[in-house]
N, C-alpha and C positions, 0 to 999 in steps of 0.2 A: 586608509587601509593598507597594510603591508601584506605582500605575498612572498613566501619563501618556498621555492621549488627544490626539494631535496633529491628528486629523481635525477636532475641534471647535474648535481654536484658530484664530481668524480674524485676530488682530493680535498681532504680536510673539511668535513662538514662544519659550517659556522651557524650557530644558533644565536641570534641577537636577543632572544627572550628565553629565559629559563624558568620563568614563573609568571603566573597570571592569577586573576580572581576566579576564572571559570574556564574549564577546558571542554570543548564540544568535540565529540568523537564521531566523525562522519559528516558528509555534506549532501546527503540525499534529502528527500522532502522534509524529514524531521529536523535534521541538523541544519539544513539551509534555512528553514523557516525560523528556527530559534535564533540563529545568527543574525538574520535580518531584523527580527523583533528586538534584539538586544543592541542593535547598532545605535551608536551615539548616546548610549547610556553611560553611567559611571563605572561600569564593570570593564575590567581589562580582560578581554576574551581571546583565547587562542583556539583555532579550529584545526584539528588534525584529520587529514584525509590520506588513506592508504594509497589511492591512485593519484593520477595527475590529470592533465588536460586531454591526454590521448590514452587509448587503451594500450596496456603494456603486458606482454606475455608472461614476464617474470612475476608481475603482480597478480595476474589471473590465476597463477598456480596456487596462490594463498587461499583460494576458495575451495580447495579440494575437501571433500567430505568422505566419511565412511558410512554407507547406508546399510542398515540391518533391518529396515522395516518395509513399508509399502513402497513400491517403485516410485522413484522421483526423476525429475528431468535429468538426462544424462549430461547435457551441456549447462554447466553452472552459470555461464555468461547469460543465458536466457532468463535466469531468475535472480542473479546476484551480480552487481556491477561495482567493481572497485575502480572508480573513476570520479572526477569532480562532478557532483550532481547525483552520485549513487545510482540507484535503480530507476530514477526518472529518465535515465539514458535510454532505457528500452521499454518503458511502460506503455500501456495502450491508451492512456488519457481518460479513462472512464472515472467519473466522480459521482458520489452520492453519499448522504449521511445515513447512519444506521436507523432502523425503525424503532419506535418506542418500545416494542416488546423485547428487543434485544437487550435492553438495560435491566429488564425485570428478573427477579428470582423466579424461575419457572420450575414448579415441582417435578415436571416430567423431563427436565434437562439438568442432569447432575452438575453441581458446582457452577450453575449459572448465576447471573446477577452482577451488576456493576455497583461500585460504591456511591454512585449518584444516578439521577434519572436523566432522561433524554433532554429535558428542558435546560439542564446545566450546559450542554454542549452547543446549543443553538447559536449563541453570540459568537462563539469561536468558529463555527461553520461559516457564519457570515464573513468573518474576518479572513477566513482561508481563501476566499474568492480572489483577492488581489495576489496571493501567492501562486495560485493555480491557473489564473487567467479565465475565471468563470464569470458569466453574466450575473449570477447571484449565488449566494452560498447556501441558502436553505429555502424551503417552501416550494420546491419545484419537482420533487420526486413522487408525488402522489397526484390525486385528481385535481389539485390546485394548478397543475401544469397548464390546463386549458385556459384558465384565467390569466396566468402569467404570459402565455403565448398569444393572448387575445384571439382565441379560437373557440369554436363551438365543439364540445365533446361529442363522441359518437352517439348516435341515437339508440343503438342496441349495444349493450355492454354486458360483460360476464357478470355472474351472480357475485355481489360483493361479500356475501357470507362465505364464499369459497376462494375467490381470487380478487385481487385488487390491482389497479393499474400502478405501474412503477416506471420512472423515467430516470435515465442516467444522463448526465451532462458531460460533454467532452471538453477537456482542457484546451485552451487556445493561447498561443504565444503570439501576440500582436507584433512583436519585434522581428519575427522571422518572415522571410520572403514568401514562403509557402503559406497561404492564408489560414490553413487549418492544422499547422504544426502544433503538437502538444508542448506543454511547458517542460523544458529540460533545465533543471535547476542549475546545472553547471555552466550553461552558456552565458548567463548574465550575473552569476553570483558575485564575482569580484567587483562589478560596477554598483552593486546594491548594498554593500556592506560599509559600515561607518569607520571612522578613524580609530576607534577603540578596538577593532577586530584585526587580528593577524591570522592569515590563512597559511597553513603549512601543508604542502602536498608531498607525497612520497614518504609519509610518516605512518607506519603501521602500528597500531596500538596493540601491545602484548598483554598488558594487565593494568588494573587500577591499583594504586598503592595506598593501603590504609595506614593511618597513624598507629602508634603502639597501642595494642589492645583491640584494634580493628573496629572501633566505634565511630571513626570519622575518616574522611579522605585527606590524604596529604599530597598526592601527586599521581602522575601517569607515566608509565614506562612504554616507550615506543622504539621501533627499529627502522632503520633505513636500508636501502638495497645494498649498501656496501657491507652489511652484516653487523654494523655497530648498533648498540642500544643507547638510549638517552633517557634521562629523567626530567620531566617537567613538573615543577612544584605548583600545585593548585589545591586550594581548600574546597573547591567544588568542581564537579564534572558531570557531564551528561553523555550517556552512551546512546548514540543514534546510528548504530551500525547494522541494524536489521535484526529480524527475529532469530536467526541462527547465530550470528556473530555477537549480539549482545549477551546471550547466554554463555557462549564460548569464552568471551573475555572475562566474565565474572567467575566462571569455573576455573579458568587459568590464573586468576588473581589469588594465588595460594601462599603468599609470602607470610601471612599470619595464621590463617586457618587453612588446613590442608584440603578441606572440602570446597574452598573457594569463598569469595567475598559475597556476603548477603545470603549465604546458603546454610545458615545455622539449622534451619528446619528442613533441609534437603528439598527445597522447592525450585531452585534455579534449574531451568531447562525443562521442567515438567509442563504438561498441558499444551504440547505442541499441536497446533491446528493449522490447516491451510484451507483451501477451497477445492472441493471436488467439482469438476466442471466438464461438461461434455454433452453430446447429443443424446436425447431421450426419445426422439420421434423425428420423422422426416415428412416433408411436403413434396408433392409433385410440383415441379417448377411451372409447368403449364397450368394455367388457371389459378395461380397463387397471387394474382395482382391485388385483390382486396386485402389479403392478409399482409402483403408487403406494404401497402399504403397505410394500414392501420398501425402496424408494428414496425415501421421503418424509422428513418431519421427525420427530425423536424428542425428547420432552421428558424431560430428565434434570435433576432437582433445580431445576426452574424455568428451565433453560437449554435453548434449542433447538439441536439438531444436525441436519445434513443428510447423508444417505447418498449415496454415489456409488461410482465405480470409478476406478482408475488403471491405467496400463500397468505390468506387473511389470518389475523391473530385468532379469529373465532375458530377456524378449522384447525389451527395449530393446537389450541387448547383442547378442543373436542376430541381430536384423534391422536394427541401426543406427538405431533410432528415437529421437526426442526424448521428453521426459517429457510426459505428457498425462493429463487426467482428464475424466470425463464424469458428468453428472447429469441429472435430469429438469427440463426447462424447461417451465414451466406458463404458459399464456396464460389468464388468468381471464376467465370469462364476465362480461358487463356487469352481470348481476344476481346475482353471487356474494354470498350472504347474509352471509358473514363480513366482507367489505369493508364492507357496510352496518352491521353491528354495531360494527365498529371506528370508523366515522365517528360513530355515535350515542354510543359511549362517550367519544369525544374531543370531543363537543358540536359537531360540524360535520356534522349530518345533512343528507342530500338528501331532503327530503320532498316528495311522498309516496312517491317511488321506493324509498327504503330500506325503508320499512315493507312495501311490496308484495313486495320481494325476500325479506324474512325470512319472510313468510307463505307465499309461493309455494314456498319451498324449506325448509319447516319440518322435513321428514324429514332433510334433509342437516344441518340445525342440531342436531337431536337425536342423529344419529349422530356428529357432530363432538364434542358434549359427552361422549358415551360414550368416544370415542377419547381425548380429552384427559384426562379425569379417571380413566378406567379403564385403558385400554391405555397411557396416558402418551405418546401420539403427538401430532404436529401435527394440527390439524383438517383434514378433507377439504374441498377447495375445489371450487367449480363451475367446470369448465374448458370452454373452447371449442376448445383445442388443447393437445397434449402432445408435446414434442419430446425428443430426446436432444441435449443441449447439450454441447459439448466446449470445453476450454481447453487450449492447447498452449504450451509454452515455445518461444522462438525461438533460432535459431542465433546465437551472438555473432558479429557482423560489424563489423569496424572501419570499414567504409564506410557503415554505417547510423549516422547521426550528427546532432548538433546543431552548427551553426556560427552565425555572425552574419550577419544580413542588412544591406544598406546602408540599409534603412528604420529609422526610429527611433521610439520611443514618446514620449509627452508630456514625459518628463524628459530626452530626448535620448539615451537608452540604446538601443543597437542591438537590434532584435528577434531572437529566436531563429529561425534558418532550419533547418527540420527535414526531413531526408531519411531517412525511416523506410522500411526495406526488409523484405521477406519472402522466403522461400526455398522451393524444391521440397521439402526435407525436412520442412517444417512441414505442407504439404499432404499429403504421403505419410503422416505420422504421424497426422493427424486422420482420414484415410480408413481407415487400418488400425485405429484405435480403434473407429470405427463398425462395421467389418466384424466385429471380434472380439466386440463387445457383441451384435450381431445373432445371430451364430452361438451364443454362449454362452447367451443368453436362450432361444433355441429349444431348445438341448440340455437346459437345466434346467427346461423347462416354462413359462417366462414368455413373455408376448406378444413376438413378434419384431417389431422396428421396421422400417419401410420406409426404405431408404437414400435420402438426398437425391440429387437428380439429379447434382450435381457429384461426389459420392462414388462413385456407381454408374458414372459415365462417366470416372473417374480424372482428374478435372479439378483445377484450382487452387482454392485458397480464394477464395470470392467477395469482390468489392470491398466488399460490405456488412459484412464483418467488419472493423470499424475498431478503433482503440485503445480500451481500457477503463480509462483513468486509472491505468495501471500502468507509467509510464515508468521504465526500469531500465537500469543499466549505464553511464551517461554519465560517471561518475567512479569507475570500477570499482577494486576492491581487487586488488593484485598485488604479490608480492615484487619483481618486476622493474619498475623505473620505465618501461621501454620497452613494457610491456604493460598499464599501468594508471596511475591518478592518485593513489590513496592506498595506504598500506601496511595491514598487518593490523590496526593500531590506528585506521584511518580517518584518519590524518594525511597531508596532501598531501606527496608525495615532494619533498624539498628545501625545504620552507617550514615552519619550526618554528612550532608553535602554531596552524596552520590545519588544521581538521578538517572532514570532511563526513559527514553522516548521512542515512539514507534509502535507498530502493531504488536510487538512483544508484550506490551503492558495491557492489551485488551483481554478481559476475562472471557469473552465470547467473540466469535468472528463475524456474526451476521451473514447475510447472503450477498452483500455487495462488495465491490472492490474497495480496499481499505485506504487508498491514498488520501482522500479528502479528510477522513477521520484522523489519519496520522497527522496531517497538517493542523487540523483544528486542535487536537490534543497538544501539539507542539506549541501553538500559540498560547494555549492555556498555561502550559508549563512556563513559557517565557514570562508571562505576567507574574507567576508565582516567584520566579527567580528575581525579577525586579523588585517585588514587594519584600522578598527576603533580604536583598541587598539594602533596601531603604531602611528596613527594621534594624539591620546590623549597624548601619551608619548612625541611626538615632540612638541606639544603645551606647555606642562609642562616645558620641557627643555628650550624652547624659553622664556617662562614667567620668569623662574628663572634667565636666562641670562640677560634679560632686567631689572629684579629687582636688580641685582648686579651692 
């Protein structure tokens, strides 16, 4: 595997490769997984990454946006990372697959439905485990968890017609010194790629270049920090640059069609979704032990799982609700001893404060050791607040979208103009989730949470619930080119050889963090790319044989 760092080049950029069979744009969970899956294949692959091994302030500036919709995170670094490994550099490690209902065409959810059902993705979820550092890829996020964990489930459970158990698994990178560090794709990518892969850093893709007529891909145009642009010849390419940037690159690819590449039906950038997430109720910390034990962390074979609840498909259908999940949101006390121990273990102690925290809270440390090694749970933390946090899917809305601003970045590329919208159904769903949890906890003998004011008063989701780095849907899959940008194989309608990977292809967003689904879909696409290459080779061999 070759690595070419164009950030460090100060005079005379030298590109040893100006052509390839396939260009991958981005090295986050999608691009990194595809590159690994295609390693040691017959495809000559070049991976272009805008960032480098370290964060760069000049490159950070390229993430500027113009926001005209619902408030979004002010610090774009918190949601978008131009660096080797992409947004896995700052992600929170939560993994789960989507629910079966998420793939269905739901009459009460406009423009819902995937081009395949949930069973199609299960083998790829299983294969995603090795990329994400998971104990298992599927079968852990529902009531099957108790069997997987070799535990007895709770004797008193919430009504399954209303709420169902849900479990998230946390990514783990066994190669890191801290035992529960999440998988950061950039840290090990260069060691895991085959000899057929060339990685180029400091290469910011500006546009995909179509052949004459715009029906096939011929190359990629990218820029380096010295301001020069370069053209890479490629008959196939995969955009893996995230939900905002994938749409932006296609819209800026206007060398043939002024509306952008793959945008004949004005679909690129539409259906922008994210996740609305935040507190819907609160618990008194005093007396919350039973709730914390039931809905805390579980240690299974050295991997952490987090328990929560989700709305049942039954009540979603009956009340016309969106999909939504809830879990305990913990605000740690400043003197939490386990934070202090983690800093000491990582050789970044805050002395003498950390030593005082451990001594002052020694009973909590001893109980935590017992829970961890005996009950195989996560350690109890010292809290100053405990909330019921919820995360809800959004209604797919064609008018919630990414377009192009008249403003331009340092490379002259038009900025993404983001009009992200929310809807009454999302507020109604989150309020209903809070009410159901409160009622069911009281019925089963758990502490009943106090509803947030906006939930109690039947209000709208607060403006403080901003995006959480899950931009979804802007290049969505659909059989009908009038309803989406890519087909079921993630190939752009009408543009042979141009593919898109990442959450931007999801028709709906589900209630859970998207990274495992992103990787599973990337593995699925990699299989398709290998089959496509094998078919092309077979056709060429047959043509040569017939020609002889």
